[in-house]
N, C-alpha and C positions, 0 to 999 in steps of 0.2 A: 504494500500500500504506500502510495506517495505521501510524503509529509506535507502538511499545510504550510505555505509560506508565512513567515512571521507577520507580514503586513495584513494578513487576513485573520489574525488571532486576537484582535482586540481594538479598542478605540485608538486612533493615531496619537491622541494627546497623552495616552498612557504608554504606548509602545516606544515613543521617542525617549522615555526615561530609562529604558532597559539597555544595559550594556551588552548583554548577550543572553541567549536562552541556555539555562543550565540543564533543565529536563523538559523534554518535549511532551505534549499531551499523550503521544503514543507510548513513550517510556513510562510515564506515570501510570497509565491505565494497565499496561502489561504487568508492572510490579504490583499494582493493587490486586489484580486477579490472582497473582501468585501468592500474595499474602492471604487473600481470602481462602485459598485452598489449604494453606498451612494452618490457618486458624480453625477451619472447619474440621480438619483431621485431629488437631490437638484437643478440641472441645467436643468431640463426638459423644453424644449421650449425656452431656452436662447442661445445666441451666446457665446459659451464657448471657451476661449483661454487658453491653458495650457502653462505655461512658466517655464523653468528650467534654472539653471546655469551650464554650462559645467565645469568639465567633470564628476564629481562624480554622478550626478543625471541621467545619460543617461539610465542605466538599469532600474531604477525605473520608469522613465517617459515612456519608451517603453512598459513596462509591464502594467503600469497603463492605458495608452492610449488605449491599446487593451482590457482592462477590462471595459472601459467606453462604454456604449451602446447607447449613443446619439452622434450626430455630434459634433466634436471638432477639433480645430486647435492647432498646437504645434509650439512653437518657443523657441529659446534659447538665453541666454546672456552669456557673459564670463567676469570674473573679475580677478584681481590680488590683492593679499594682500601683503602689505609690512609694516614692523614695527618690534618691538622687538620680537614678537612671534605671532602665530596665535591665541593664547588665550589672547591677550591683545587688546588694542584699536588701533591697527595698522590701517593705512589708507587703504581704499579699492578703487581701480581704475577700472572703466568700460573700458574693452578693446574690447568687441564685443557687439554691441547694437542689439536690436530686429529688425527683418525685417517686422513683422506684426504691423499695427497700433492698438492701444488698446483703443482709445477714444470711449466711449459708449459701450464697450464690457465687458463681465463678465470674469474677469481674475482669474485664479487659479494658484497661484505661488507654484511650487512643489519643496521641499527641500529633500535632502537625510538625513541630520541630522541638528538639531538645538541645539546649546549649549549656548553660551553667548547671542546670539540674535543681536549682533552688526552688523554683515554682513547683516542679513535679514532685520533689521531696515533700514539700508542704502538703500538697493534695493527697499524696499516697498515705501520709501519716494520718490525715483526717479519715480516709477510707478504711484504713486498718482498724481504727477504733470501732468500726461498725461490724466487724467480725465476718467478712466475706469468707467463703470456702477457699477461695484462692484469689490472688490479685497480681495480674501481670500487665506489662506495658507493651504497646505497639506504637512505634514512632515512624512517621513517614520520612522525616529527615533527622539525622543525627550529626550534630556539629560537635565532635569530640574535642576539638582544640580549645573550646570554651568550658569544658566540664570542670566544675569545682566540687561536685558531689558525685561519687560513683554510684550509679544506679543500674540495675540489671534491665536490659531491654530484650524481651522475649522474641519480638517480631520487629524487624527493622527494614524500612523501605530502601533508603539510600544514606550512605555516609557522605557528607559534603565538607568542603574546606570552609575557611572563614570568609564567607560571602554574605552580603546583605541581600537576602532573597525575598522576592515577592511573587504573588500569583498563586492560583489554586488554593485560595483562602488566606494566604499570607499577605499582610498589608504593611503599608507605611502611612501613618496618619489616616487610616481607614480607606485608603485608595489601593488599587491594583488587585484586590481580592478576586475579582471576576475574570482575571486573565486565566486561560486554560492551561498554561504552561507555568513552570517555575523559572523565573529569570533573575539575573543579577542586576540590582538597581545601580544606576550610575552614581558615583560618590558625590557629584555636585548636587544631586537631588536631596540627599539626607545630610550632607555636610558641606554646604556652600562655602566657597572661599571667603575669607574675611574681606570686608570692604577696604579699598585702598584710600588713604587720606588724600584730600584735595591739595 
């Protein structure tokens, strides 16, 4: 199947901010199907609950759930981060809790991207207090160069280098989520050069 040209993959005003495509729609969907098969085999005969954090993970969870061939429930949490920056140990606050009970159930926590591991560690600690039968992690993107807390990842989509990535749910200031690929954002978009004095 021929790959879709990048200029047909989104609004021009968003595409011009992309330095290059890191993962094409075809690569993403192929890996999601593979992950779905792995998860289906691992959880055969178990009460599987898929949990994600809004909003970045919605595209991945939707595609992954459809690729899973066993019965599964889906639920979402929502958090807010505040602190010096998203790459520091800023505080994480839960603003939307789960609607499904998880006690005694096999929980698969699905992340779009894992970098430092602080946010994920915080959420997993909350979930463990609710006594699931098991708790594992599935991550679409794993940015290990930023890892500060070592966390086991049972199902991994792609390991990536230290890029500022957007698309397929990932955003910068709530933009670029609707791009069907994962692209590297141009540095001048998120870190514009300082103004030169007159």
